C-alpha positions as MATLAB code, in Angstrom:
seq = 'MNRPPRKQRPAPPPARAEDTRPETDDLLWGMHAVLEAMQHHPRRVSEILMQRGRAGAKYQEIIDLARAHQVRLRFVDAGRLGVPGSLPHQGIVARQAAMELLPLPDLLTRAQAEAKAKNLPPRLLVLDSLQDPRNLGAILRSALAAGFTSVLLTRERSAPLSGTVARTSAGAIHQLHIGQVVNLSEALKEIRDQGFWIFGAVLDPAAVSIYTADLRVPLCLVIGSEGKGIRPLVQKQCDQLITIPMQTDFDSLNVSVAAAIIMFEAVRQQTAPDSSRG';
ca = [
      61.567   25.341  -16.325;
      58.726   23.574  -17.998;
      56.077   22.277  -15.625;
      54.684   18.798  -16.203;
      51.149   18.844  -17.525;
      48.452   18.527  -14.904;
      46.563   15.296  -14.754;
      42.968   15.742  -15.734;
      40.418   14.606  -13.189;
      38.161   11.891  -14.470;
      34.764   13.152  -15.457;
      32.071   12.361  -12.887;
      29.719    9.556  -13.843;
      26.529   10.742  -15.475;
      23.680   11.321  -13.083;
      21.357    8.395  -12.882;
      17.975    9.164  -14.267;
      15.205    8.821  -11.753;
      13.469    5.505  -12.067;
       9.953    6.330  -13.147;
       8.862    2.801  -13.900;
       5.521    1.942  -12.392;
       5.484   -0.120   -9.220;
       4.255   -3.603  -10.125;
       4.789   -5.611   -6.942;
       1.046   -5.690   -6.241;
      -0.103   -6.316   -9.821;
      -1.150   -9.404  -11.754;
      -1.304   -9.298  -15.508;
      -2.403  -11.627  -18.249;
      -5.657  -13.435  -18.876;
      -4.971  -16.669  -17.003;
      -3.400  -15.060  -13.924;
      -6.258  -12.600  -13.458;
      -8.965  -15.186  -14.139;
      -7.379  -17.604  -11.668;
      -7.270  -14.915   -8.972;
     -10.919  -14.002   -9.515;
     -12.064  -17.632   -9.460;
     -10.245  -18.606   -6.266;
      -9.290  -15.459   -4.283;
     -11.620  -12.615   -5.334;
     -11.325  -10.852   -1.966;
      -7.601  -10.411   -2.568;
      -8.304   -8.396   -5.728;
      -9.063   -4.715   -5.191;
      -9.235   -3.503   -8.799;
      -9.188   -4.750  -12.384;
      -8.033   -2.644  -15.335;
      -9.140   -3.857  -18.768;
      -8.019   -2.411  -22.067;
     -10.816   -0.853  -24.068;
     -11.913   -2.884  -27.089;
     -10.931   -6.284  -25.679;
     -13.623   -8.926  -26.113;
     -14.048  -12.669  -25.779;
     -15.523  -15.302  -23.481;
     -12.746  -15.155  -20.870;
     -12.784  -11.368  -20.752;
     -16.538  -11.494  -20.166;
     -16.084  -14.112  -17.456;
     -13.700  -11.790  -15.615;
     -16.161   -8.913  -15.992;
     -18.980  -11.055  -14.578;
     -16.835  -12.237  -11.662;
     -15.761   -8.668  -10.861;
     -19.357   -7.508  -10.726;
     -20.476  -10.529   -8.691;
     -17.770   -9.950   -6.066;
     -18.014   -6.128   -6.189;
     -14.438   -5.707   -7.388;
     -13.755   -2.323   -8.944;
     -13.567   -2.614  -12.756;
     -12.191    0.093  -15.062;
     -11.874    0.159  -18.844;
      -8.805    2.148  -19.899;
      -6.474    2.758  -22.827;
      -3.445    0.459  -23.136;
      -1.117    3.158  -21.793;
      -3.132    3.423  -18.571;
      -2.830   -0.227  -17.515;
       0.008    0.588  -15.145;
       2.512   -1.973  -16.456;
       5.275   -1.657  -19.081;
       4.125   -2.406  -22.609;
       6.819   -5.064  -22.896;
       4.954   -7.311  -20.444;
       2.532   -9.878  -21.884;
      -0.458   -8.300  -20.170;
      -3.031   -9.248  -22.842;
      -4.930   -6.074  -22.068;
      -5.842   -6.965  -18.496;
      -4.250   -6.135  -15.135;
      -5.472   -6.844  -11.586;
      -4.325   -5.013   -8.495;
      -3.985   -7.288   -5.488;
      -4.882   -6.038   -2.046;
      -2.154   -6.473    0.539;
      -4.669   -8.522    2.513;
      -8.072  -10.153    2.146;
     -10.944   -7.695    2.474;
     -13.871   -8.592    4.727;
     -17.571   -8.071    4.035;
     -19.212   -5.567    6.366;
     -21.101   -8.096    8.569;
     -17.869   -9.996    9.287;
     -16.024   -6.759   10.049;
     -18.684   -5.646   12.548;
     -18.738   -9.053   14.204;
     -14.973   -8.939   14.756;
     -15.059   -5.370   16.084;
     -17.780   -6.244   18.594;
     -16.108   -9.480   19.689;
     -12.753   -7.780   20.337;
     -14.435   -4.997   22.300;
     -16.367   -7.484   24.435;
     -13.163   -9.364   25.242;
     -11.553   -6.112   26.454;
     -14.700   -4.837   28.205;
     -14.612   -1.649   26.108;
     -17.008   -0.030   23.615;
     -16.388   -1.279   20.068;
     -14.479    1.011   17.703;
     -14.712    1.215   13.934;
     -12.706    3.538   11.695;
     -14.313    4.492    8.370;
     -12.234    6.181    5.656;
     -14.276    7.982    3.017;
     -12.445    8.078   -0.321;
      -8.845    8.576    0.795;
      -6.794    8.670   -2.387;
      -3.212    9.135   -1.232;
      -1.654    5.725   -0.457;
       0.848    7.234    1.976;
      -1.858    9.007    3.947;
      -3.842    5.781    3.999;
      -0.842    3.807    5.229;
      -0.061    6.388    7.915;
      -3.656    6.322    9.180;
      -3.668    2.521    9.328;
      -0.445    2.608   11.335;
      -1.999    5.059   13.816;
      -5.228    3.026   13.920;
      -3.388   -0.065   15.103;
      -1.459    1.928   17.698;
      -4.695    3.446   19.034;
      -6.607    0.181   19.080;
      -8.930    0.843   16.131;
      -8.353   -2.618   14.677;
     -11.429   -2.648   12.401;
     -11.337   -0.343    9.375;
     -13.850    0.187    6.570;
     -12.878    1.607    3.172;
     -14.867    2.734    0.151;
     -14.369    0.832   -3.086;
     -14.537    3.826   -5.414;
     -12.210    6.845   -5.252;
      -9.988    5.180   -2.670;
      -6.341    4.251   -2.842;
      -6.001    0.469   -3.240;
      -4.270   -1.525   -0.519;
      -1.030   -1.638   -2.459;
       2.552   -2.336   -1.534;
       3.017    1.398   -0.908;
       0.189    1.385    1.649;
       1.579   -1.733    3.319;
       5.079   -0.255    3.591;
       3.854    3.131    4.857;
       1.777    1.377    7.500;
       4.982   -0.320    8.734;
       3.236   -3.676    8.569;
       0.185   -2.567   10.573;
      -2.061   -3.450    7.655;
      -1.522   -7.155    8.353;
      -2.732   -6.825   11.950;
      -5.969   -5.010   11.136;
      -9.400   -6.208   10.024;
     -10.241   -4.278    6.863;
     -13.480   -4.257    4.894;
     -14.677   -2.468    1.786;
     -18.113   -1.326    0.637;
     -19.568    0.141   -2.538;
     -22.204    2.393   -0.965;
     -20.892    3.965    2.241;
     -24.128    5.816    3.052;
     -26.070    2.536    3.107;
     -23.288    0.833    5.043;
     -23.465    3.490    7.763;
     -27.172    2.751    8.196;
     -26.306   -0.894    8.814;
     -23.542    0.135   11.221;
     -26.000    2.298   13.166;
     -28.446   -0.620   13.329;
     -25.691   -2.579   15.074;
     -25.625   -0.036   17.901;
     -22.767    2.241   16.793;
     -22.817    6.029   17.100;
     -21.440    7.661   13.967;
     -19.108   10.638   14.396;
     -17.885   12.528   11.330;
     -14.613   14.470   11.531;
     -14.924   17.833    9.775;
     -12.972   21.057    9.429;
     -15.659   23.339   10.810;
     -15.364   25.507   13.926;
     -19.129   25.187   14.399;
     -18.806   21.428   14.918;
     -18.436   19.925   18.396;
     -14.892   19.864   19.773;
     -13.441   16.380   20.127;
     -12.573   17.326   23.711;
     -16.210   17.990   24.655;
     -17.908   15.327   22.516;
     -18.736   12.153   24.434;
     -16.882    9.396   22.593;
     -17.432    6.779   25.319;
     -19.936    4.895   23.157;
     -19.817    2.176   20.485;
     -17.866    4.413   18.151;
     -17.816    4.651   14.372;
     -15.386    7.405   13.363;
     -15.619    8.689    9.773;
     -12.587   10.452    8.272;
     -12.959   12.221    4.930;
     -10.632   12.530    1.986;
      -7.741   14.931    1.564;
      -9.056   18.363    0.663;
     -12.766   17.598    0.212;
     -13.444   15.847    3.501;
     -16.516   13.695    4.085;
     -18.919   13.612    1.132;
     -22.306   15.321    1.734;
     -24.424   12.155    1.526;
     -22.092   10.394    3.943;
     -22.089   13.387    6.280;
     -25.889   13.213    6.476;
     -25.578    9.755    8.054;
     -23.410   11.043   10.897;
     -25.010   11.385   14.338;
     -22.601   14.158   15.279;
     -19.935   16.196   13.492;
     -16.752   16.745   15.488;
     -13.654   18.841   14.926;
     -10.187   19.476   16.335;
     -10.169   23.011   17.776;
      -7.382   25.121   16.290;
      -5.493   27.918   18.035;
      -5.111   29.882   14.785;
      -7.005   30.337   11.546;
      -4.336   28.356    9.704;
      -5.570   24.801    9.121;
      -2.282   22.962    8.873;
      -3.126   19.405    9.941;
      -2.579   16.614    7.463;
      -5.487   14.146    7.328;
      -3.367   11.351    8.800;
      -2.292   13.567   11.717;
      -5.880   14.678   12.351;
      -7.123   11.084   12.284;
      -4.489   10.046   14.830;
      -5.385   12.904   17.198;
      -9.085   12.014   17.151;
      -8.512    8.285   17.562;
      -6.250    8.750   20.565;
      -8.696   11.202   22.159;
     -11.467    8.614   21.768;
      -9.282    5.960   23.396;
      -8.366    8.362   26.217;
     -12.036    8.953   26.966;
     -12.965    5.284   26.755;
     -10.176    4.089   29.047;
      -9.918    6.931   31.592;
     -12.056    7.170   34.764;
     -15.176    9.311   34.348;
     -13.787   11.986   36.626;
     -10.807   12.652   34.353;
     -12.740   13.016   31.114;
     -12.328   16.333   29.284;
];
């Protein structure tokens, strides 16, 4: 007996190619949009990318405004602007910060006022050239949870406060006071003049353990970048270098995890009775 032919299964749909389009939710592009942002809200702009070879009065005005407001400015090839070529970008793109960045004096004033209201030493978190936006977002999330509500970033070699940072921080970024400086070494001198003690977190067994260091002071905690840590000139401005003691020779802590451990240890010391410290 002849068997009926088997029905062929429909072919599975082709696999969807991974979407590799650049994220543009925090970008402005085009001459008028970027110029308008720089004229009226320069603190909301963290970086400007300008195509090499572009010239004209309005381009120069944007360059002058960027330098006046210390906004990072980079000249790049058209393919490095970060937006699809189909967009009418006119050779200029601005990256918007997820929030307005504060100048250092305002940031210090807010940190000291909040500490006075809580009858605690002021706390300031300084991030030296963190380049991974997810690490940055994770640290900001931990900072809010630990009560480090004032954060200082470096302008150069740092991840911008993009949509990725905001999402990774789970919204914490909007509840923090965040500032940005060009020269961190000079900024730390000003921070010290305001009565802060500067502690630099390093991966060095010769440094002081965070569990024996006295963090019950007006505290400025400096966290270095992934891999390289705190830059040498910045490290020279630290009053004391501290480290998380490891039980093995394998250094497995991610920078965001290490930052959280140190921040919560500082808070434990500052809020616990003297007899329970250490």
